[in-house]
Every structure is written in structure tokens, then in C-alpha cells.
C-alpha positions as CSV (number, residue, x, y, z in Angstrom):
1,M,-7.2,-63.3,-59.4
2,A,-3.2,-63.2,-58.8
3,M,-1.1,-63.5,-61.8
4,S,0.8,-66.5,-62.8
5,V,4.6,-66.3,-63.1
6,E,6.8,-69.5,-63.2
7,I,9.6,-69.1,-60.6
8,G,12.8,-70.6,-61.8
9,G,11.8,-69.7,-65.5
10,G,12.3,-67.0,-67.6
11,T,15.0,-64.4,-67.9
12,L,15.8,-61.5,-65.0
13,S,14.4,-59.0,-67.1
14,E,11.2,-60.7,-67.8
15,I,11.1,-61.5,-63.8
16,Y,11.7,-57.8,-63.2
17,Q,8.9,-57.0,-65.4
18,S,6.3,-59.4,-63.7
19,A,7.4,-58.1,-60.2
20,K,6.7,-54.7,-61.5
21,K,3.0,-55.6,-62.7
22,L,2.4,-57.6,-59.6
23,L,3.3,-54.2,-57.6
24,L,0.9,-52.1,-59.5
25,R,-1.7,-54.5,-59.2
26,T,-0.9,-54.8,-55.0
27,R,-0.7,-51.1,-54.8
28,D,-4.3,-51.0,-56.4
29,G,-6.0,-53.4,-54.3
30,L,-4.4,-51.9,-51.0
31,E,-5.9,-48.4,-52.3
32,K,-9.4,-50.0,-52.9
33,L,-9.2,-51.6,-49.3
34,E,-8.2,-48.5,-47.7
35,R,-11.2,-46.7,-49.9
36,L,-13.7,-49.3,-48.3
37,E,-12.4,-48.9,-45.2
38,N,-12.6,-44.8,-45.3
39,A,-16.4,-45.4,-46.6
40,G,-17.5,-47.0,-43.2
41,G,-15.2,-49.8,-42.3
42,I,-16.2,-51.9,-44.7
43,D,-14.3,-55.2,-45.0
44,S,-13.3,-57.3,-48.4
45,P,-11.9,-60.5,-47.5
46,D,-11.4,-61.9,-50.9
47,L,-9.5,-58.5,-52.1
48,S,-7.6,-58.7,-49.0
49,T,-6.4,-62.3,-49.4
50,S,-5.9,-61.7,-53.2
51,V,-3.5,-58.7,-52.1
52,K,-1.6,-60.9,-49.4
53,R,-1.2,-63.8,-52.2
54,D,0.5,-61.0,-54.4
55,I,2.7,-59.9,-52.1
56,S,4.0,-63.2,-51.4
57,Q,4.3,-63.9,-54.8
58,I,6.4,-60.9,-55.4
59,Q,8.7,-61.9,-52.4
60,S,9.0,-65.1,-54.5
61,L,9.9,-63.2,-57.6
62,C,12.5,-61.2,-55.5
63,S,14.4,-64.2,-54.2
64,E,14.8,-65.5,-58.0
65,M,15.8,-62.2,-58.9
66,D,18.3,-61.9,-56.0
67,R,19.8,-65.5,-57.3
68,L,19.7,-64.2,-60.7
69,W,21.6,-60.6,-60.5
70,R,24.5,-62.1,-58.8
71,S,25.5,-64.3,-61.9
72,V,25.6,-61.2,-64.3
73,G,28.9,-60.9,-65.7
74,A,29.4,-57.3,-66.4
75,K,30.0,-55.1,-63.0
76,S,28.3,-52.2,-63.8
77,Q,25.1,-54.4,-65.3
78,R,25.4,-56.5,-61.7
79,D,25.2,-53.4,-59.8
80,L,22.3,-51.7,-61.9
81,W,20.4,-55.0,-61.4
82,K,21.1,-55.1,-57.6
83,R,19.5,-51.5,-57.3
84,K,16.6,-52.6,-59.0
85,V,16.1,-55.7,-57.3
86,E,16.6,-53.9,-53.7
87,Q,13.7,-51.4,-55.0
88,I,11.3,-54.0,-55.7
89,V,11.8,-55.6,-52.2
90,E,11.8,-52.3,-50.3
91,E,8.2,-51.8,-52.3
92,A,6.8,-55.1,-51.7
93,Q,8.1,-54.8,-47.8
94,S,6.0,-51.4,-47.6
95,L,3.0,-52.8,-49.1
96,K,3.1,-55.8,-46.7
97,E,3.4,-53.4,-43.8
98,S,0.3,-51.5,-44.9
99,L,-1.6,-54.5,-45.4
100,D,-0.3,-55.8,-41.9
101,K,-1.6,-52.3,-40.7
102,Y,-5.0,-52.5,-42.3
103,N,-5.4,-56.1,-41.1
104,L,-4.8,-54.7,-37.4
105,R,-7.5,-51.8,-38.1
106,N,-9.8,-54.5,-39.2
107,Q,-9.5,-57.0,-36.2
108,K,-9.8,-53.9,-34.0
109,R,-12.9,-53.1,-35.6
110,A,-14.3,-56.4,-35.4
111,Q,-13.2,-56.8,-31.5
112,E,-15.0,-53.3,-30.7
113,A,-17.8,-54.9,-32.5
114,R,-18.2,-57.9,-30.8
115,E,-18.0,-56.0,-27.5
116,R,-20.7,-53.7,-28.4
117,A,-22.8,-56.2,-29.1
118,E,-22.0,-58.2,-26.0
119,L,-22.5,-55.2,-23.7
120,L,-25.8,-54.6,-25.4
121,G,-26.5,-58.3,-24.8
122,R,-26.3,-58.0,-21.3
123,A,-28.2,-54.7,-21.0
124,N,-31.6,-56.3,-20.1
125,G,-29.9,-57.8,-17.3
126,E,-27.5,-56.7,-14.9
127,G,-25.8,-54.9,-17.4
128,A,-28.8,-52.3,-17.3
129,H,-27.8,-51.6,-13.8
130,V,-24.3,-51.1,-14.5
131,L,-25.2,-48.8,-17.2
132,R,-27.5,-46.7,-15.4
133,I,-24.7,-46.7,-12.7
134,F,-22.4,-45.4,-15.8
135,D,-24.9,-42.8,-16.5
136,D,-25.5,-41.7,-13.2
137,E,-21.6,-41.0,-12.6
138,A,-21.3,-39.2,-15.9
139,Q,-24.1,-37.2,-14.9
140,A,-22.4,-36.6,-11.6
141,R,-19.3,-35.7,-13.3
142,A,-21.0,-33.1,-15.4
143,S,-22.8,-31.5,-12.7
144,V,-19.3,-30.9,-10.9
145,H,-18.1,-29.8,-13.9
146,S,-20.8,-27.4,-14.5
147,S,-20.9,-26.3,-10.7
148,S,-16.7,-25.6,-10.9
149,H,-17.3,-23.7,-14.2
150,M,-20.3,-21.6,-12.2
151,L,-17.8,-20.8,-9.5
152,E,-15.0,-19.9,-11.7
153,E,-17.1,-17.3,-13.4
154,A,-18.2,-15.9,-10.0
155,S,-14.7,-15.7,-8.8
156,A,-13.9,-13.7,-12.0
157,T,-16.7,-11.7,-11.6
158,G,-16.1,-10.9,-8.0
159,E,-12.5,-10.0,-9.0
160,S,-13.6,-7.7,-11.6
161,I,-15.9,-5.9,-9.0
162,L,-12.9,-5.7,-6.5
163,R,-10.8,-4.1,-9.4
164,K,-13.4,-1.4,-10.2
165,Y,-13.7,-0.5,-6.4
166,A,-10.3,-0.3,-6.2
167,E,-9.9,1.8,-9.4
168,Q,-12.7,4.2,-8.1
169,R,-10.9,4.4,-4.8
170,D,-7.9,5.5,-6.5
171,W,-9.5,8.1,-8.3
172,L,-11.6,9.6,-5.1
173,K,-8.0,9.6,-3.3
174,R,-6.7,11.7,-6.5
175,A,-9.6,13.7,-6.5
176,Q,-9.3,14.7,-2.9
177,R,-5.6,15.6,-3.2
178,K,-6.6,18.0,-6.1
179,G,-9.1,19.6,-4.1
180,L,-6.9,19.8,-1.1
181,D,-4.4,21.8,-3.4
182,V,-7.4,23.9,-4.5
183,L,-8.2,24.9,-1.3
184,N,-4.3,25.6,-0.3
185,T,-3.7,27.7,-3.3
186,V,-7.4,29.8,-2.6
187,G,-5.9,30.5,1.1
188,L,-2.8,31.6,0.0
189,S,-4.4,33.9,-2.3
190,N,-6.7,35.2,0.5
191,S,-4.1,36.2,2.6
192,V,-2.0,37.9,-0.1
193,L,-5.0,39.7,-0.9
194,K,-5.2,40.9,2.8
195,L,-1.9,41.7,2.7
196,I,-2.2,43.9,0.0
197,E,-5.2,45.6,1.2
198,R,-3.3,46.5,4.5
199,R,-0.1,47.8,2.5
200,N,-2.9,50.0,0.5
201,R,-4.4,51.4,3.6
202,V,-0.7,52.2,5.2
203,D,0.0,54.0,2.1
204,Q,-2.7,56.1,1.8
205,S,-2.2,57.0,5.5
206,I,1.2,58.1,4.9
207,K,-0.1,59.9,2.1
208,Y,-2.7,61.8,3.9
209,A,-0.1,62.6,7.0
210,G,2.3,63.7,4.3
211,M,-0.1,66.3,2.6
212,V,-1.3,67.7,6.0
213,L,2.5,68.0,7.2
214,T,3.1,70.0,4.0
215,V,0.2,71.8,4.2
216,V,1.4,72.9,7.9
217,I,4.7,73.7,6.9
218,V,3.7,75.9,4.0
219,V,1.5,77.7,6.2
220,Y,4.0,78.0,8.8
221,L,6.3,79.2,6.1
222,I,4.2,81.9,4.7
223,W,3.2,83.3,8.3
224,R,7.1,83.8,9.1
225,W,7.6,85.4,6.0
226,R,5.0,87.9,6.3
């Protein structure tokens, strides 16, 4: 499946084009591996081996190009090929790191699958007892968590009730103060009314006394005049 490239033969441009084609194919191979992984952790050893072989061949081509670009006469062309070769080297290194990460994930999945198989294989013996212990502990933790949640809800409910009682107490205090103010106002009004009534009675007495006194004086003056 790998493309054959003859290292040590061909011009710098030909080797560069071969490396670019290998990069495209390697990138496509990695994308296929990742799609298989996302589809359910499916592994393709043949494709993984092919991608690894292509990366090794790209690195070999990079070594050959690194030797060739140094022999370019013109400095401007030499700098240009240096940048091109460095770009190929960086892309190849990035693809290698991606393949290494894929292989590590694949190894981890395989290890987890073996551990699950071993655990299930021991489930018929002492493993079943251990699993029951784990289940009991999990249930106990769940029960403790549920109880803690219930206590938190009860505490929150109690705090809410206490806040309502405190609000009602404050409202009753304000109502009591308003009632006392009204009573005090009513008591003051009664005192003023009584004072006014007494003043009216005194004024009426003075008025009648003045009238009687006036009549007496007038009668006396008439008697004296006659």
C-alpha cells in the first residue's frame, strides 16, 4: 500500500513532490483511523501499520532533502528550499504525534477490555462477593447522599418557616405601635373636647350673668330717674 520512493535518486523537486503525496495519503489514513475510533473504538491494524510505514518513509525523504537543499547554489533558492523542507519535517512530526496518541488510546482501550474480561471471569467465585460488597457500599453511599439531601431540604424549610414567623412578628409589632398611636390620638381628642365643653359652659354662665346684671342696672337707673 505504501508508495515506493527511491531515496538517493531523483532531484530535490521530485523528492519533495513524493513527500507531499505521502503526506496527503498519511493524513487520509489517520482520518480513517479516527473515524473508526469514533464509530465505536474499532481498530484497523493494517491501516495503522501502513500509516506508520508512510511516516517513516516521509522522514527518510526529509533526510535526503535536507542533504540536497544545502547544495543549492543560489542563496535565495537555498533559503526557499530550506523553508519547504522544514515544513515537510514539521507536518511529518505532527502526523507521527497524532499516530502515537491514537496507538496509546487504542492500547488503553485494549487494556480496559482485558481488565473487564478478567473481572467478569472472577465474578462466579470470590469476585461475585467482592462485587456485592462494592454494590452494598455504593448503595450505602447513595443512601447517605439521599439522607443528607433530605436533611438539607428540611433545614431549608425550617429556615423559611422561621423567617416567615419573624416577618409576622415584625408586622404585629408595627400594627401594635400604630394601634397605640391611634389610641393616644383618640385620648388627646377627648381631652380637647372636654376642655371645649367646659369653656362653653363658662362662657354661657358669663353671658347670662352679664344679662342679669345689665337688667338690674337698667331697672335701678329707671327707678332713680323717676
